DRENLUMGU-348066 format. One line per 5 residues: number of its first residue (from 1); for each residue y negated, z negated, x negated of N, C-alpha, C. Coordinates in steps of 0.02 Angstrom, whole numbers, plus 32768, in hexadecimal, padded with zeros to 4 digits. Example, Ala and Ser with C-alpha at 12.3 -4.5 7.8 and 13.67 -1.06 7.14 Angstrom:
// residues 2
1> 811C/7E7A/7D6C/80E1/7E7A/7D99/80A5/7E7A/7D6C ~ 8070/7E9E/7D7E/8035/7E9B/7D54/7FFE/7E76/7D7B
***
This chain:
// residues 289
1> 2CE9/94B3/6FD7/2D13/94DE/7002/2D5A/94C3/6FFE ~ 2D7A/94BB/7037/2DBE/94A6/7038/2DEF/94E7/703A ~ 2E1F/94E4/700F/2E53/9516/700A/2E96/94F8/7024 ~ 2E8F/94C6/7051/2ECC/94A9/706C/2EDD/94CE/70A9 ~ 2F1D/94EA/70AC/2F31/9517/70EA/2F7C/94FA/70FE
6> 2F87/9502/7140/2FC8/94F9/7154/2FE2/953F/716D ~ 3024/9542/717C/303A/9580/7192/301B/9599/71D0 ~ 3014/9567/71FE/2FEB/957B/7242/2FAB/9594/7234 ~ 2F88/957A/7201/2F44/9594/71F1/2F41/95DA/71DE ~ 2F79/95ED/71BC/2F73/9633/7198/2FA2/9667/71B3
11> 2FC8/9655/71E8/3002/9684/71F8/2FE5/96C3/721C ~ 2FA7/96C5/7237/2F85/96FC/7254/2F51/971B/7222 ~ 2F4E/9703/71E3/2F20/9722/71B0/2F4C/974F/7180 ~ 2F2B/9780/716B/2F50/97AE/713A/2F51/978C/70F0 ~ 2F83/97A8/70CB/2F84/9798/7084/2F74/97DD/7062
16> 2F4A/97DB/7025/2F38/9816/7000/2F5F/980F/6FC4 ~ 2F7D/984C/6FB3/2FA7/9851/6F76/2F7F/9885/6F4C ~ 2F6A/9877/6F16/2F41/98A5/6EE9/2F72/98C0/6EB1 ~ 2F87/98FD/6EBA/2FB3/9914/6E89/2FF3/992D/6EAF ~ 300F/9968/6EA8/3045/9983/6ECE/3081/9998/6EA3
21> 3087/9978/6E68/30BD/9986/6E3F/30FF/9963/6E54 ~ 312B/995D/6E26/3172/9943/6E40/316C/98FD/6E58 ~ 3146/98D4/6E39/313C/988E/6E55/310F/988E/6E91 ~ 30D9/98B0/6E90/30AA/98AD/6EC3/30C7/98BD/6F05 ~ 30EC/98F1/6F09/310E/990A/6F49/313E/98D3/6F62
26> 3162/98B0/6F32/3193/9882/6F43/316F/9840/6F5A ~ 3137/982F/6F3E/3114/97F5/6F54/30F7/9804/6F9D ~ 30E3/9844/6FA8/30CD/9858/6FEB/3105/9855/701F ~ 313E/9865/7008/317C/9863/7037/3185/981C/704C ~ 317E/97EE/7021/318E/97A7/703A/3153/978B/706C
31> 3119/97A1/705C/30E0/978B/708C/30E0/97B1/70CC ~ 3107/97E6/70D0/3109/980E/710D/3145/97F6/7139 ~ 3167/97BF/7125/31A9/97AD/7141/31A1/9776/717A ~ 3161/9764/718B/3156/9735/71C3/312A/9753/71F4 ~ 312E/9798/71FF/310E/97B5/7231/30C3/97C6/722C
36> 30AD/97B9/71EC/3065/97C0/71E4/3053/9803/71C0 ~ 301A/9806/71AA/2FFE/9841/7189/2FF0/9836/713D ~ 3008/9864/7116/2FF7/9867/70CD/2FD3/98A2/70C1 ~ 2F9A/989B/709C/2F76/98D5/7085/2F81/98DF/703E ~ 2F94/991C/7029/2FA2/992A/6FE1/2F6C/9953/6FC7
41> 2F48/993D/6F90/2F12/9967/6F75/2F2E/997F/6F32 ~ 2F28/99C2/6F28/2F34/99E2/6EEA/2EFD/9A1D/6EE8 ~ 2EED/9A33/6EAA/2EBD/9A69/6EA6/2ED9/9AAB/6EBD ~ 2F19/9AB5/6EB5/2F3A/9AF6/6EC1/2F5D/9AF5/6F07 ~ 2F4B/9B2D/6F29/2F66/9B38/6F6F/2FB5/9B34/6F6F
46> 2FD3/9B53/6F3B/3018/9B5D/6F3A/303D/9B14/6F2B ~ 3019/9AEE/6F05/3036/9AA8/6EF9/3032/9A81/6F3C ~ 2FFC/9A84/6F5E/2FF6/9A5A/6FA1/302E/9A79/6FCA ~ 3037/9ABB/6FD0/306B/9AD3/6FFE/30AC/9ABC/6FED ~ 30BE/9AC3/6FAF/3103/9AAC/6F94/310F/9A63/6FA6
51> 30D9/9A39/6F9B/30E0/99F1/6FA1/30EC/99E0/6FEB ~ 30C7/99FE/7018/30CC/99F4/705E/310E/9A0B/707F ~ 3125/9A43/7062/3166/9A5B/7072/319E/9A2B/705F ~ 319C/9A14/7021/31CC/99E2/7007/31CF/99A9/703A ~ 3198/9991/7049/3197/9953/7074/31B5/9967/70B6
56> 31A5/999C/70D4/31C2/99AD/7116/3211/99B8/7116 ~ 3221/99D6/70DF/326A/99E5/70DA/3297/99A3/70CA ~ 3277/9976/70A4/329A/993F/708C/329E/9905/70B9 ~ 3268/98FD/70E9/3263/98C6/710F/32A1/98B6/7142 ~ 32B9/98E8/7163/32F5/98D6/718B/332F/98B5/7166
61> 3341/98CF/712C/3375/98AD/7108/3362/986C/70EE ~ 3327/985F/70D8/3311/981D/70C5/3315/97EC/70F7 ~ 32FD/97FB/7135/3300/97CD/716F/334A/97C1/7183 ~ 3376/97F7/7183/33BB/97EB/718D/33DE/97BE/7161 ~ 33D9/97CB/7122/33F7/97A2/70ED/33DD/9757/70EC
66> 339C/9751/70F8/337B/9710/70F8/3386/96E3/7136 ~ 338D/9707/716C/339E/96E5/71AA/3362/96C9/71D0 ~ 3328/96D4/71C1/32EC/96C0/71E3/32B1/96ED/71D0 ~ 3280/96EC/71F8/3241/9710/71ED/3238/974B/7224 ~ 3203/9768/721E/31F0/97A0/7250/31D5/97DD/7220
71> 31E3/9813/7242/31C7/984F/721E/317D/9854/7222 ~ 315B/9856/71ED/3114/9860/71E6/3106/98A1/71CE ~ 30C5/98AB/71B8/30B2/98EF/719F/308B/98F1/7160 ~ 3096/991E/7135/306D/9927/70F9/304A/9968/7101 ~ 3009/995E/70F3/2FDC/99A0/70FD/2FB7/99A7/70B6
76> 2FA6/99E1/70A6/2F80/99F0/706F/2F38/99E8/7078 ~ 2F15/99CE/7047/2ECB/99C6/704C/2EAC/99E8/7011 ~ 2E7B/9A11/7022/2E5E/9A3D/6FEF/2E21/9A1A/6FCB ~ 2E11/99E2/6FDD/2DDF/99BA/6FBA/2DEF/9973/6FBD ~ 2DD5/994E/6F8A/2DE0/9905/6F89/2DBD/98E3/6FC7
81> 2D85/98FB/6FDA/2D66/98DF/7019/2D95/98E0/7053 ~ 2DB8/991C/7063/2DE7/9923/7098/2E21/98F9/708C ~ 2E37/98F4/7050/2E77/98D0/7049/2E67/9883/7053 ~ 2E2F/986A/703C/2E23/9824/703F/2E03/9806/707E ~ 2DEC/9833/70B0/2DCA/9823/70E9/2DFA/97F0/710F
86> 2DE1/97AC/7111/2E03/9778/7137/2E43/9761/7118 ~ 2E55/9771/70DC/2E93/975E/70C0/2E90/9716/70AF ~ 2ECA/96F4/70B8/2ECE/96AF/70A3/2EE4/96A4/705E ~ 2F05/96DA/7044/2F21/96DC/7000/2F19/971D/6FDE ~ 2F02/971B/6FA2/2EFE/975A/6F7C/2F29/9758/6F3C
91> 2F5B/9783/6F36/2F89/977A/6EF5/2F7E/97B9/6ECE ~ 2F6C/97B1/6E93/2F5D/97E6/6E61/2F9C/97F4/6E39 ~ 2FB5/9831/6E3D/2FF0/9844/6E16/2FE5/9887/6DEF ~ 2FB8/988B/6DBA/2FA8/98C6/6D99/2FC2/98BB/6D50 ~ 2FBE/98EB/6D24/2FD5/98E7/6CDF/2FBC/98AC/6CBB
96> 2FE9/9890/6C8D/2FD9/9854/6C66/2FA3/9864/6C2F ~ 2F65/9878/6C43/2F34/9880/6C12/2EF4/985A/6C30 ~ 2EDB/982A/6C05/2E9E/9805/6C1A/2E5E/9831/6C24 ~ 2E5F/9869/6C03/2E25/9898/6C09/2E25/98B7/6C4F ~ 2E63/98B6/6C6D/2E67/98CC/6CB4/2E5E/9896/6CE7
101> 2E7C/985F/6CD9/2E7B/9825/6D07/2E39/9800/6D0D ~ 2E15/97FC/6CD6/2DD7/97D0/6CD8/2DA6/97EF/6D09 ~ 2D96/9836/6CFE/2D67/9851/6D2A/2D7D/9857/6D70 ~ 2DC1/9865/6D77/2DDF/986A/6DB6/2DD3/982B/6DE3 ~ 2DDE/97EF/6DC7/2DD2/97B0/6DED/2D8D/97A6/6DFC
106> 2D5C/97C5/6DD6/2D14/97C5/6DE8/2D0E/97EB/6E2B ~ 2D2B/9823/6E2D/2D23/984F/6E6D/2D49/982F/6EA9 ~ 2D81/9813/6E9F/2DA4/97E8/6ED2/2D78/97B2/6EEA ~ 2D5B/978C/6EBD/2D30/9754/6ECC/2CF7/976A/6EFA ~ 2CD8/97A4/6EEB/2CA0/97BC/6F15/2CB6/97D1/6F59
111> 2CF3/97EB/6F61/2D0A/980B/6FA1/2D2F/97D2/6FCF ~ 2D46/97A4/6FB3/2D72/9776/6FDA/2D4B/9747/7008 ~ 2D6E/9734/703F/2D52/9701/706A/2D4D/96BC/7046 ~ 2D1C/968E/705C/2D0F/9655/7039/2D4F/9629/702D ~ 2D7C/9625/7059/2DB6/95F8/7054/2DF5/9616/7039
116> 2DF3/9659/7022/2E2C/967B/7007/2E45/9654/6FC9 ~ 2E8B/964E/6FC7/2EA8/9635/6F8B/2EB6/9674/6F5B ~ 2EA9/9664/6F1F/2EB3/969A/6EEA/2EEE/9689/6EBE ~ 2F22/96B4/6EB7/2F58/96AC/6E8F/2F66/96E9/6E5F ~ 2F6D/96DF/6E21/2F82/9711/6DF5/2FCE/9711/6DE6
121> 2FED/974E/6DEA/3035/9751/6DD9/3041/9759/6D95 ~ 3014/974F/6D66/3019/9757/6D1F/3055/972F/6D0C ~ 3079/9749/6CDF/30B8/9730/6CC6/30AF/9713/6C7C ~ 3072/9721/6C62/3069/9706/6C19/3024/96E3/6C10 ~ 2FF5/96F3/6C38/2FAE/96D7/6C32/2F9F/96A2/6C63
126> 2F8B/9665/6C51/2F72/9634/6C7F/2F36/964B/6CA6 ~ 2F33/963E/6CE1/2EF8/964F/6D0A/2EAE/963F/6CF1 ~ 2EB4/960B/6CC9/2E79/95EE/6CA8/2E53/9627/6C82 ~ 2E80/9657/6C67/2E65/968A/6C39/2E43/96C7/6C5F ~ 2E4F/96C6/6C9E/2E34/9700/6CC7/2E00/96E9/6CF8
131> 2DE5/96AC/6CEC/2DBA/968C/6D24/2D6F/9692/6D15 ~ 2D5C/96BA/6CDF/2D18/96BD/6CCA/2CED/96D2/6D02 ~ 2CFE/96FF/6D35/2CD5/971A/6D63/2CE2/9700/6DA7 ~ 2D0D/96CC/6DAD/2D1C/96A7/6DE7/2CEB/966C/6DEE ~ 2CC3/966F/6E23/2C8D/963C/6E29/2CAB/95F4/6E35
136> 2CDB/95F4/6E60/2CF9/95B0/6E72/2D42/95AD/6E53 ~ 2D46/9593/6E1B/2D87/9598/6DF7/2DC1/956A/6E19 ~ 2DAA/9542/6E48/2DDB/9516/6E68/2E07/953B/6E99 ~ 2DF4/9577/6EA6/2E1F/95A4/6ED8/2E52/95D3/6EB0 ~ 2E52/95CC/6E6F/2E81/95FB/6E47/2EBA/95D3/6E29
141> 2EF5/95F0/6E2C/2F2B/95DC/6E07/2F5E/9610/6DF3 ~ 2F92/9601/6DCB/2FC7/962C/6DBE/2FF9/9626/6DF4 ~ 300D/9661/6E11/3042/9668/6E48/307B/969B/6E28 ~ 30A3/967E/6DFB/30CF/96AE/6DD7/3110/96B9/6DFD ~ 3117/96F3/6E17/3154/9700/6E3D/3188/971B/6E11
146> 31CB/970B/6E28/3201/9721/6E01/320A/9770/6E11 ~ 323D/9781/6E35/3246/97C0/6E4A/3261/97C5/6E92 ~ 323A/97B1/6EBD/324D/97A9/6F07/3266/97F0/6F22 ~ 3294/97F3/6F55/32AF/97B5/6F76/32ED/9793/6F4C ~ 3308/97B9/6F1B/3346/979F/6EFC/332F/9760/6ED5
151> 32FC/975D/6EB7/32E3/9720/6E8F/32A4/9708/6EA7 ~ 32A8/96DC/6EE0/3271/96C7/6F04/3247/968F/6EEB ~ 3250/9676/6EB2/3230/963E/6E92/31E5/9650/6E85 ~ 31B7/9625/6E8B/316F/962F/6E7D/3157/95EF/6E57 ~ 313E/95FC/6E1D/3125/95C8/6DEE/30D9/95C0/6DFF
156> 30C1/9584/6E0C/307D/957C/6E19/3062/9554/6DDF ~ 3023/956B/6DC8/3004/9545/6D8E/2FBE/9545/6D92 ~ 2F9F/950A/6D8D/2F55/9508/6D95/2F2F/952A/6D5B ~ 2EF4/953C/6D6E/2EC4/955A/6D36/2EA2/9523/6D0E ~ 2EB4/94E6/6D21/2E91/94A8/6D04/2E63/9488/6D32
161> 2E4C/94B0/6D64/2E1C/9498/6D95/2E35/949E/6DDC ~ 2E6D/94BA/6DE4/2E85/94CE/6E26/2E88/9495/6E5B ~ 2E6E/94A4/6E92/2E6C/9471/6EC8/2EB6/9458/6EDC ~ 2EBB/9417/6EDD/2EFF/93F7/6EE8/2F17/9407/6F2A ~ 2EF1/940E/6F60/2EFD/9422/6FA0/2F1A/9468/6FA4
166> 2F00/9493/6F76/2F17/94DD/6F74/2F62/94DD/6F60 ~ 2F6B/94B4/6F28/2FB1/94BA/6F0D/2FE2/949F/6F43 ~ 2FCF/9465/6F5E/2FFB/9445/6F94/3002/9477/6FCD ~ 2FCE/949A/6FDF/2FD5/94D0/7017/3008/9502/7004 ~ 3004/9520/6FCB/3038/954E/6FB2/3081/9532/6FB0
171> 3084/94FA/6F98/30C7/94D9/6F93/30E3/94CC/6FDC ~ 30B9/94C6/700B/30D2/94BD/7050/30DA/94FD/7075 ~ 30B1/952E/7067/30B1/956C/7092/30E0/959E/7074 ~ 30E4/95A8/7035/310C/95E2/7018/3155/95E0/7032 ~ 3176/95A9/7041/31BB/95AA/7058/31BE/95CB/709B
176> 3188/95CE/70C3/318B/95F0/7105/3195/963B/70FB ~ 3189/9656/70BF/3191/9697/70AF/31CF/96A3/7085 ~ 31FE/9676/7081/3234/9681/705C/322F/9676/700F ~ 31F9/9659/6FFB/31EB/964F/6FB9/31F8/9602/6FA3 ~ 3206/95FA/6F63/3218/95B6/6F4D/31E4/95A3/6F19
181> 31AE/957B/6F23/317F/956C/6EF3/3194/9535/6ECC ~ 317B/9531/6E88/3184/94FC/6E58/3143/94F5/6E33 ~ 312C/94BB/6E26/30ED/94AC/6E02/30F3/949E/6DC2 ~ 30D6/94C4/6D95/30CF/94AF/6D4B/3093/947A/6D49 ~ 30A7/943F/6D35/3078/9403/6D39/3040/9400/6D07
186> 3045/9430/6CD8/300E/943B/6CA6/3014/9480/6C89 ~ 2FE6/9498/6C6D/2FE4/94E0/6C57/301A/94E9/6C1F ~ 303E/951C/6C26/307B/9523/6C00/3085/9575/6BF3 ~ 307E/9589/6BB3/3091/95D0/6BAA/30D7/95DD/6BB8 ~ 30E3/960E/6BE9/3125/961C/6C03/3133/95F4/6C41
191> 3107/95CE/6C5B/3113/95A1/6C93/314B/9577/6C89 ~ 317A/957A/6CB8/31B8/954C/6CB4/31F2/9574/6C9E ~ 3209/95A1/6CCE/3247/95CB/6CBE/3245/95F8/6C85 ~ 320C/961C/6C80/320A/964C/6C47/3205/962E/6C04 ~ 31EC/95F2/6C03/31EA/95C8/6BC1/322F/95B9/6BB0
196> 3257/95A2/6BE0/329E/9590/6BD0/32C6/95D4/6BC4 ~ 32B7/9604/6BE9/32D8/9644/6BE0/32CC/9662/6B9E ~ 328E/965D/6B87/327A/9672/6B47/329D/9658/6B0B ~ 32AC/9616/6B15/32D3/95F4/6ADC/331C/960A/6ADA ~ 3337/9619/6B19/337A/9637/6B17/337A/9680/6AFB
201> 334A/96A7/6B0D/3347/96EA/6AED/333C/96E6/6AA2 ~ 330E/96B8/6A92/3301/96B8/6A4B/3339/96A3/6A1E ~ 335E/9673/6A37/33A0/965B/6A0E/33D5/968C/6A16 ~ 33D9/96B5/6A49/340A/96E6/6A4D/33FB/971C/6A1B ~ 33BC/972D/6A17/33A7/9764/69E8/33AD/9748/699F
206> 339F/970B/6993/33AD/96EC/694D/33F5/96EF/6939 ~ 3422/96E1/6967/346B/96E7/6954/347D/9727/6943 ~ 3462/975A/6966/3476/97A1/6953/344D/97B0/6910 ~ 340D/97A6/6907/33EA/97B9/68CF/3409/979B/688C ~ 3426/975A/6893/344A/973D/685D/348E/9756/6851
211> 34A4/9783/687A/34ED/97A2/6874/351F/9773/6884 ~ 350F/9740/68B2/3542/9712/68C4/356E/9730/68FE ~ 3550/9755/6925/3570/9775/6962/3553/97B7/6970 ~ 357B/97DF/699C/355B/981A/69BA/353F/980B/69FE ~ 3513/9836/6A17/34F9/982B/6A59/352F/981F/6A92
216> 3567/9849/6A8E/3598/9845/6AC5/35BD/9803/6ABE ~ 35C2/97E8/6A7E/35DF/97A4/6A76/35B2/9770/6A95 ~ 3577/976F/6A8C/354A/973C/6AB0/354B/9743/6AF7 ~ 3545/9782/6B15/3546/978D/6B5C/3588/9776/6B75 ~ 35C1/9787/6B57/3602/9776/6B6E/360D/972F/6B76
221> 35F9/9707/6B43/3601/96BD/6B48/35D1/96A3/6B7F ~ 3594/96BF/6B82/3561/96A5/6BAE/357E/96B0/6BF4 ~ 359A/96E6/6C06/35B5/96F8/6C48/35F1/96CE/6C56 ~ 361D/96BF/6C2B/3657/9696/6C3A/3646/9651/6C41 ~ 361C/9634/6C14/3611/95ED/6C15/35DC/95D4/6C4D
226> 35B5/9601/6C5C/3583/95EF/6C94/3588/960F/6CD8 ~ 35C2/963A/6CDA/35DA/965B/6D17/359C/9684/6D31 ~ 357F/96B0/6D0C/3547/96DA/6D1D/355A/971D/6D1A ~ 353B/974B/6D3D/3552/9794/6D38/353C/97BA/6CF9 ~ 3500/97A7/6CDC/34EB/97C7/6C9D/34D6/9795/6C6B
231> 34D4/97AB/6C2A/34C2/9780/6BF2/3478/9791/6BDB ~ 345B/9771/6BA7/341A/9775/6B94/340B/97BB/6B7C ~ 3439/97DC/6B58/3424/9821/6B3C/3426/9855/6B74 ~ 3454/984E/6BA3/344F/9877/6BDF/340F/9870/6C05 ~ 33F8/9830/6C0A/33B5/981F/6C30/3383/983F/6C07
236> 3382/9838/6BC3/3349/9854/6B9B/3349/98A1/6BA0 ~ 3382/98C1/6BA5/3389/9906/6BAA/336A/991F/6BED ~ 3371/98F7/6C25/3357/9903/6C65/3308/98FD/6C68 ~ 32F2/98CC/6C45/32AB/98BD/6C48/3289/98F5/6C1B ~ 32A6/9907/6BE5/3289/9935/6BB5/3275/9914/6B75
241> 3295/992C/6B40/328D/9908/6AFC/3245/9909/6AE2 ~ 321F/9938/6AF8/31D3/9939/6AE6/31B3/9905/6B07 ~ 31C5/98F6/6B4A/31A2/98BD/6B6E/31BC/9879/6B4F ~ 31FB/9877/6B40/3213/983D/6B22/31EE/982E/6AE0 ~ 31E5/985E/6AB6/31C3/9859/6A78/3177/983F/6A84
246> 3156/985B/6AB2/3112/9849/6AC2/3112/97FF/6AD6 ~ 3141/97E8/6AFD/3142/97AA/6B15/3150/977B/6AD6 ~ 317E/978C/6AAE/318B/9764/6A73/3152/975D/6A3F ~ 312F/9794/6A3B/30F4/9796/6A11/30BD/9766/6A2C ~ 30BA/9763/6A72/3088/9738/6A91/309B/96EF/6A7F
251> 30DF/96DC/6A84/30EF/969D/6A75/30DE/968B/6A2E ~ 30F0/96BA/6A02/30EB/96B1/69BA/309C/96A5/69AA ~ 3074/96C7/69C9/302E/96BD/69BC/3014/9675/69C9 ~ 3037/9656/69FD/3024/9611/6A0F/304D/95DC/69E4 ~ 308B/95F2/69D5/30B9/95C5/69B1/30CC/95E9/6972
256> 30A8/95E1/693A/30B9/960D/68FD/30FA/95F9/68DC ~ 3114/95BF/68EF/3158/95AD/68CE/3192/95D2/68E9 ~ 3190/95FE/691A/31C3/961D/693C/31E0/9652/6905 ~ 3221/965D/6904/323E/9685/68D1/322B/96D0/68D0 ~ 3216/96EB/6895/3207/972E/6893/323E/9762/689E
261> 327A/974A/6887/32B2/9775/688A/32C2/978E/68D2 ~ 32B2/9766/6901/32BB/977A/694D/3290/97B0/695C ~ 3255/97B2/6946/3221/97E5/6954/3232/9825/692C ~ 3247/981B/68EF/3262/9854/68C4/3295/9878/68E4 ~ 32CC/985A/6903/32FF/9879/6920/32E9/98A3/695F
266> 32C2/9881/6989/32AA/98AA/69C2/327D/98E4/69B1 ~ 3252/98D8/697A/3229/9910/6962/3251/9948/694A ~ 328C/993B/692B/32B5/9971/690F/32D2/999D/6948 ~ 32E1/997D/6981/32F7/99A4/69BF/32BF/99CB/69DD ~ 3286/99A7/69E1/324A/99CC/6A01/3237/9A08/69D7
271> 3235/9A01/6995/3224/9A34/6967/3256/9A74/696D ~ 3294/9A62/697C/32C2/9A98/6987/32C2/9AB7/69C8 ~ 329A/9A9E/69F3/3298/9ABA/6A34/32CB/9A9E/6A65 ~ 32EF/9A6C/6A50/3322/9A47/6A76/3307/9A12/6A9D ~ 32EA/9A1E/6AD7/32C4/99F3/6B05/32F0/99D0/6B3C
276> 332E/99E2/6B39/3359/99C2/6B71/336D/99FB/6BAA ~ 3377/99DF/6BE3/338D/9A0A/6C1C/335C/9A45/6C25 ~ 3319/9A38/6C23/32E9/9A6A/6C33/32ED/9AA9/6C03 ~ 3302/9AA0/6BC3/3305/9AD6/6B94/3350/9AEC/6B87 ~ 3380/9AC7/6BAD/33C3/9AE0/6BA6/33ED/9ABB/6B6E
281> 33CA/9A9B/6B48/33EA/9A72/6B0E/33BE/9A39/6AFB ~ 33E1/9A01/6AED/33C1/99C7/6AD4/33F4/99A3/6AAC ~ 3404/9961/6AB8/343B/9943/6A9F/347D/9964/6AB9 ~ 3478/9982/6AF1/34B2/99A7/6B0D/349F/99F1/6B1D ~ 34CC/9A1D/6B26/34BE/9A60/6B37/34CA/9A68/6B81
286> 349B/9A8E/6BA1/349A/9A9B/6BEB/34A0/9AE4/6BFE ~ 34C3/9AF1/6C2B/34C3/9B3A/6C44/347E/9B47/6C66 ~ 3468/9B80/6C55/3424/9B94/6C72/3431/9BD8/6C98 ~ 3414/9BE1/6CD1/341A/9C17/6CFB/33E2/9C46/6CF4
***
């Protein structure tokens, strides 16, 4: 089976997004920005409704800011069969648990058209680990989205068997939707950007754990020297310190040499219920309403 597509081949075919959370609805937004149809599948009616409403409300500003595209439509699908009917691409964006992803990909595999490209938005697991129930593993890869539309980078990574034409197709077609693809040339925990960002976070945490500096010192220098609006500790508070700790534990399981003091510092905040913006306090204190 060939998974090579051009934009002309797929412009009248839908995209299926499986998962309607923060990233799922943003991924759907991008694929609805060239006049086509995106079908969003989620088990709960309210999640589908919220996701389709987000796309409809966000599309005009996205197109105005970007300067190209056409208003498409996002519709809720109450079953995988409905979502995947005729889709050229299926993007999975569900919680980072292999016990969810592995069986789900089996269901997607059974429902999808023979030439549908499979992409997982997983930020920490290579697609190879969720391919057990995918019959043709050459159609599966990682499609790790940033936080579109503000952060429109997409990292592509083979499952070890991914069809070369499939990857080349995504590299060529995704920019049509205002997305910027980059390929990880070999399997890499953390892909490209998150692996580099993890090193920045880890060294920032080490500096604080060793008593060399305070979080605000690190952030202040980071912002001044790199001319960016926020520093590492502000970013970690935004993501959630429990999530940051999970990610760091995942890296440590693969790379045992990483410093324990970094995880201990994060654990102390998590144990105290200081999770960042979502709890009202992390490395900084936030006003809650």
